[in-house]
C-alpha positions in Angstrom: -42.7 -16.3 -60.4 -46.5 -15.8 -59.6 -47.0 -15.9 -56.0 -50.3 -15.8 -54.0 -49.9 -14.4 -50.6 -52.8 -14.9 -48.0 -52.4 -13.2 -44.8 -54.6 -11.6 -42.3 -55.1 -8.0 -43.3 -54.7 -6.4 -39.9 -51.8 -4.8 -37.8 -50.3 -7.7 -36.4 -46.8 -9.1 -37.2 -48.1 -11.9 -39.7 -49.8 -9.4 -41.9 -47.4 -6.9 -41.9 -44.5 -9.5 -42.6 -46.6 -10.8 -45.8 -47.6 -7.3 -46.8 -44.0 -6.4 -46.8 -42.8 -9.6 -48.7 -45.3 -9.2 -51.2 -44.3 -5.8 -52.0 -40.7 -6.4 -51.9 -41.1 -9.2 -54.2 -43.1 -7.2 -56.6 -40.3 -4.5 -56.7 -38.0 -7.6 -57.7 -40.5 -8.2 -60.8 -42.4 -11.0 -59.7 -46.3 -10.7 -60.3 -47.8 -11.2 -56.6 -51.5 -11.5 -55.9 -52.7 -10.8 -52.3 -55.7 -13.0 -51.7 -57.6 -11.9 -48.2 -60.8 -10.6 -47.1 -59.8 -7.1 -46.9 -57.0 -4.8 -47.9 -53.8 -5.5 -46.2 -53.0 -2.4 -43.8 -49.5 -2.1 -45.1 -50.7 -2.5 -48.9 -50.9 1.5 -49.1 -50.2 1.3 -52.8 -52.6 -1.6 -54.1 -52.2 -0.5 -58.0 -48.1 -0.6 -57.7 -46.5 -2.7 -60.5 -46.8 -6.3 -60.4 -49.2 -6.0 -57.2 -53.0 -7.2 -57.6 -55.5 -7.8 -54.8 -58.2 -10.2 -54.5 -61.0 -10.0 -52.0 -62.6 -12.9 -50.6 -66.7 -11.9 -50.1 -67.9 -13.9 -47.1 -71.5 -14.5 -47.7 -73.9 -14.2 -44.7 -76.7 -17.0 -45.1 -79.2 -17.4 -42.0 -78.7 -21.2 -42.6 -74.9 -20.9 -41.5 -74.6 -20.0 -37.7 -71.0 -18.7 -38.4 -69.1 -17.2 -41.3 -67.8 -19.4 -44.1 -64.1 -17.5 -44.7 -62.0 -21.0 -44.9 -64.3 -22.2 -47.8 -64.9 -18.7 -49.7 -61.0 -18.3 -49.2 -60.3 -21.6 -51.1 -62.7 -20.8 -53.6 -60.9 -17.1 -54.2 -57.7 -19.0 -54.4 -58.9 -21.5 -57.2 -60.2 -18.6 -59.1 -57.0 -16.8 -58.9 -54.9 -19.6 -59.6 -56.8 -20.5 -63.0 -56.9 -16.9 -64.1 -53.6 -16.1 -63.4 -51.7 -19.2 -63.5 -50.0 -18.9 -60.0 -47.0 -21.0 -59.4 -47.3 -21.2 -55.9 -49.5 -19.9 -52.7 -47.8 -18.3 -50.0 -50.1 -18.5 -46.8 -49.2 -17.0 -43.4 -50.7 -19.0 -40.5 -51.4 -22.7 -40.7 -55.3 -22.3 -40.0 -57.3 -21.3 -41.8 -54.9 -20.2 -44.4 -52.9 -23.4 -45.1 -56.1 -25.4 -45.0 -57.8 -23.5 -47.5 -54.9 -23.7 -49.7 -54.7 -27.5 -49.4 -58.6 -27.5 -50.2 -58.1 -25.4 -53.2 -55.5 -27.4 -54.4 -57.4 -30.8 -54.3 -60.1 -28.4 -56.2 -57.7 -27.5 -58.8 -56.4 -31.4 -59.2 -55.3 -31.4 -62.8 -55.7 -28.0 -63.5 -52.8 -26.7 -61.8 -50.7 -30.0 -61.5 -47.5 -27.9 -60.3 -49.1 -25.6 -58.0 -46.9 -25.5 -54.8 -48.1 -24.3 -51.2 -45.5 -22.5 -48.7 -46.9 -22.2 -45.2 -45.3 -19.6 -42.9 -45.8 -20.2 -39.2 -45.9 -17.0 -37.0 -46.6 -18.2 -33.9 -50.3 -18.5 -32.3 -51.1 -20.5 -34.9 -49.0 -23.3 -33.0 -48.5 -21.9 -29.4 -52.1 -20.8 -28.9 -54.7 -22.3 -31.8 -52.8 -25.1 -32.5 -52.7 -26.0 -28.8 -56.4 -26.2 -28.8 -57.9 -29.6 -29.1 -60.7 -28.4 -31.5 -57.8 -27.5 -34.1 -55.0 -29.7 -33.3 -55.2 -32.2 -35.9 -56.7 -29.9 -38.5 -53.2 -27.6 -37.7 -50.8 -30.6 -38.2 -52.3 -31.9 -41.3 -52.5 -28.6 -42.9 -48.8 -28.1 -41.8 -47.7 -31.6 -43.3 -49.6 -31.1 -46.8 -47.6 -28.1 -47.5 -44.8 -28.4 -50.1 -42.9 -26.1 -47.8 -42.8 -24.8 -44.0 -41.2 -21.6 -42.9 -41.0 -20.6 -39.2 -39.9 -16.9 -38.2 -37.4 -18.0 -35.8 -35.8 -21.0 -34.3 -37.7 -20.9 -30.8 -41.1 -21.3 -33.1 -39.3 -24.2 -35.2 -38.7 -25.9 -32.2 -41.9 -25.3 -30.5 -43.7 -26.8 -33.5 -41.8 -29.8 -33.9 -42.4 -30.6 -30.1 -46.0 -29.9 -30.2 -46.5 -31.5 -33.8 -43.5 -34.2 -34.0 -42.9 -34.7 -37.8 -40.2 -35.5 -40.1 -41.0 -32.5 -42.6 -38.0 -29.9 -42.3 -39.1 -26.4 -41.3 -37.1 -23.7 -42.7 -36.0 -20.9 -40.5 -36.4 -17.1 -42.2 -36.7 -14.4 -39.9 -38.7 -11.4 -40.2 -37.1 -8.5 -41.6 -37.3 -4.7 -41.7 -37.0 -2.1 -44.3 -33.7 0.2 -43.1 -34.8 2.9 -45.5 -38.3 3.1 -44.0 -37.5 2.5 -40.5 -34.4 4.7 -39.6 -32.9 7.1 -37.0 -33.9 10.8 -37.7 -32.0 14.1 -36.8 -33.4 16.8 -35.3 -36.0 16.9 -32.9 -39.6 17.1 -34.4 -42.9 18.8 -33.1 -44.1 15.6 -32.1 -41.5 14.9 -29.3 -41.6 18.4 -28.3 -45.4 18.1 -27.9 -45.2 14.7 -26.1 -42.3 15.8 -24.1 -42.4 19.6 -23.5 -40.3 19.5 -20.7 -37.4 17.4 -22.2 -38.5 14.3 -20.5 -37.5 10.6 -21.7 -39.8 9.0 -23.9 -40.6 5.1 -23.7 -42.7 3.8 -26.5 -44.9 0.5 -26.6 -46.8 -0.8 -29.8 -49.3 -3.6 -30.0 -52.7 -4.9 -30.6 -53.4 -4.7 -27.0 -54.3 -8.1 -26.5 -53.5 -10.0 -23.3 -50.8 -11.6 -24.1 -48.9 -8.5 -25.1 -49.0 -7.1 -21.3 -49.4 -3.7 -22.1 -50.1 -2.8 -18.8 -46.7 -3.9 -17.6 -45.4 -0.9 -19.9 -47.4 1.4 -18.0 -45.7 -0.4 -14.7 -42.2 0.5 -16.1 -43.0 4.1 -16.5 -44.3 4.5 -13.0 -41.3 2.6 -11.3 -39.0 4.8 -13.7 -40.7 8.3 -12.7 -39.5 7.7 -9.3 -36.1 8.3 -10.5 -36.1 10.5 -13.7 -39.0 12.4 -15.8 -40.3 10.1 -18.1 -43.5 9.7 -20.9 -45.0 6.8 -22.5 -46.2 6.6 -26.1 -48.6 3.9 -26.4 -49.3 2.9 -30.3 -52.0 0.4 -31.1 -55.5 -0.5 -29.9 -57.1 -3.5 -28.8 -59.2 -5.5 -26.3 -57.0 -4.4 -23.1 -56.9 -0.6 -24.0 -59.4 0.4 -21.3 -57.9 -1.7 -18.7 -54.5 -0.2 -19.6 -55.7 3.4 -19.2 -57.5 2.3 -16.1 -54.0 0.7 -14.2 -52.2 4.5 -15.4 -54.9 6.3 -13.4 -54.4 4.0 -10.6 -50.3 4.3 -10.4 -50.9 8.0 -11.0 -49.3 8.2 -14.2 -52.1 8.7 -16.8 -51.3 12.1 -17.7 -47.4 11.1 -18.6 -49.0 8.3 -21.3 -50.0 9.4 -24.5 -52.4 7.0 -26.4 -52.0 7.4 -30.5 -54.4 4.3 -31.4 -53.6 2.6 -34.5 -50.9 4.2 -36.9 -50.3 3.5 -40.6 -46.7 5.1 -40.4 -45.2 4.2 -37.1 -41.6 4.8 -38.4 -42.4 8.7 -37.9 -42.9 8.1 -34.5 -40.6 5.3 -33.1 -37.3 7.8 -34.0 -38.9 10.1 -31.6 -38.7 7.8 -28.7 -35.8 6.8 -26.4 -36.6 3.1 -25.7 -38.7 0.8 -26.8 -40.9 -1.4 -24.3 -42.1 -5.3 -25.3 -43.2 -7.1 -22.1 -45.1 -9.7 -23.9 -46.0 -12.9 -22.6 -45.5 -14.8 -25.8 -43.6 -13.5 -28.7 -42.3 -15.8 -31.6 -40.1 -13.2 -32.8 -40.7 -9.5 -32.0 -41.2 -7.5 -35.4 -42.3 -4.3 -33.5 -39.0 -4.5 -31.6 -37.1 -4.9 -34.8 -38.6 -1.9 -36.2 -37.8 0.4 -33.1 -34.2 -1.3 -33.3 -34.0 -0.2 -37.0 -35.1 3.5 -35.4 -32.1 2.9 -33.2 -34.0 2.3 -30.1 -32.4 0.3 -27.5 -35.3 -2.6 -26.7 -36.6 -3.4 -22.9 -38.4 -7.1 -23.1 -39.3 -9.8 -21.8 -36.9 -12.8 -21.8 -39.7 -15.4 -23.8 -39.7 -17.1 -27.0 -38.0 -15.9 -29.9 -37.1 -12.1 -28.2 -33.6 -13.5 -27.3 -32.8 -14.3 -30.7 -33.5 -10.8 -31.5 -32.6 -8.4 -28.5 -28.8 -9.3 -27.4 -28.9 -8.5 -23.7 -26.7 -5.8 -22.2 -25.9 -4.8 -26.1 -28.8 -4.0 -27.9 -31.4 -3.5 -24.7 -32.0 -5.8 -21.7 -34.2 -8.9 -21.2 -35.8 -9.3 -17.9 -38.4 -12.5 -16.9 -41.7 -11.9 -17.3 -43.6 -9.6 -15.3 -40.4 -8.2 -13.8 -41.4 -4.7 -14.2 -39.0 -3.2 -11.7 -36.2 -4.5 -13.2 -37.0 -3.5 -16.6 -37.2 0.0 -14.8 -33.7 -0.4 -13.5 -32.4 -1.4 -16.9 -34.2 1.8 -18.3 -32.8 4.2 -15.6 -29.1 2.6 -16.4 -29.6 3.4 -20.0 -31.3 7.0 -19.6 -29.3 8.8 -17.1 -26.1 8.4 -19.1 -26.5 9.9 -22.6 -23.2 8.2 -23.8 -24.1 5.0 -22.6 -27.5 5.2 -24.2 -25.9 6.1 -27.6 -24.0 3.0 -27.4 -27.0 0.9 -27.0 -28.7 3.1 -29.8 -25.7 2.4 -32.2 -25.9 -1.5 -31.2 -29.7 -1.7 -31.6 -29.5 -0.3 -35.4 -26.2 -2.6 -35.9 -28.5 -5.5 -35.3 -31.5 -4.4 -36.9 -29.2 -4.3 -40.4 -28.7 -8.0 -39.9 -32.4 -8.6 -40.9 -32.3 -6.0 -43.6 -35.4 -6.4 -46.2 -32.8 -6.7 -48.8 -31.1 -9.9 -46.7 -33.9 -11.8 -46.0 -36.4 -11.4 -49.3 -33.7 -13.2 -51.4 -33.7 -16.1 -48.8 -37.7 -16.2 -49.6 -36.7 -16.3 -53.5 -34.5 -19.2 -53.1 -36.6 -21.1 -50.9 -39.5 -20.7 -53.5 -37.2 -21.9 -56.2 -36.2 -25.2 -53.9 -40.1 -25.7 -53.6 -40.9 -25.4 -57.1 -37.9 -27.6 -58.4 -39.1 -30.2 -55.8 -41.4 -33.1 -56.1 -44.9 -32.3 -54.8 -46.1 -33.6 -51.3 -48.1 -36.9 -51.3 -51.4 -36.4 -49.7 
């Protein structure tokens, strides 16, 4: 198959999933074309066999008050489809990507009569942006005009149907992890000795530091936990809440016990050095960061919202807590960390759970779905 993939080329979960999917499809012999405004962060080898990158250039004309990304993206999609004879466009996020794909298909008209559009919903395109009255009608239209629709969790599928009632089927294909890349390590490395020179336990949080991720709650968990045992917190990522979170650490008196690493391309080298993963998000449709941590044998402390209960099994792979209940999260952390044998049981369970989302299990599900969509009659506009 010749597949075009469009995603946000950032550190967010949707961009990571889309990029890893494209790389896996290329490894299976499919011709994959990434179409985005920048090279996706996880596309470290853009010259790998069967992988092509097409940059969307957004002109800056004084006449236009705002960038015209949606239209330039549609134009680039038209160009790539014509030049390379793509079978389908797989877009990640309903808007603007599905909207641009629909426009591209209309422009192509008879030039690519068999072109299909698959839209994968990731979360905020439905739960946040999609609920904005300014975008609602466009989101609904873009979803309904897609030839295939997938969601990364059952929670997101149900939420989409509640917010945008439709008779179109939505296939749940969960996020996945490369178990050869994300895996436990053996001996302690220099990183752990540097972060925890006195043998402290290490919590880790990975996010884009947006308000919805509630990164400050990870600092609150650390502060409460340190009342009972020595611990450090590693913060991976960056974003608008970074300075506020740092200030909170100072207010709680734990700033010297928090290590900020910023955005990291190889988080798989950091996770295995830690003991517990903390994800106190206010909204999470799947929890890819948690899955990658679990693959590294880290139990997860998370809020009990969204799709997280579908991934993190309470009392087995970690613990779920009501939103904002940081004292309870700290109590759960203490329950695991003070008993090495119990922690080892949770570690094994976390890794075993992650194995159910192995790349080699999930990517074939996408291939089978593509085949079904390509064989089906087109959506009637």
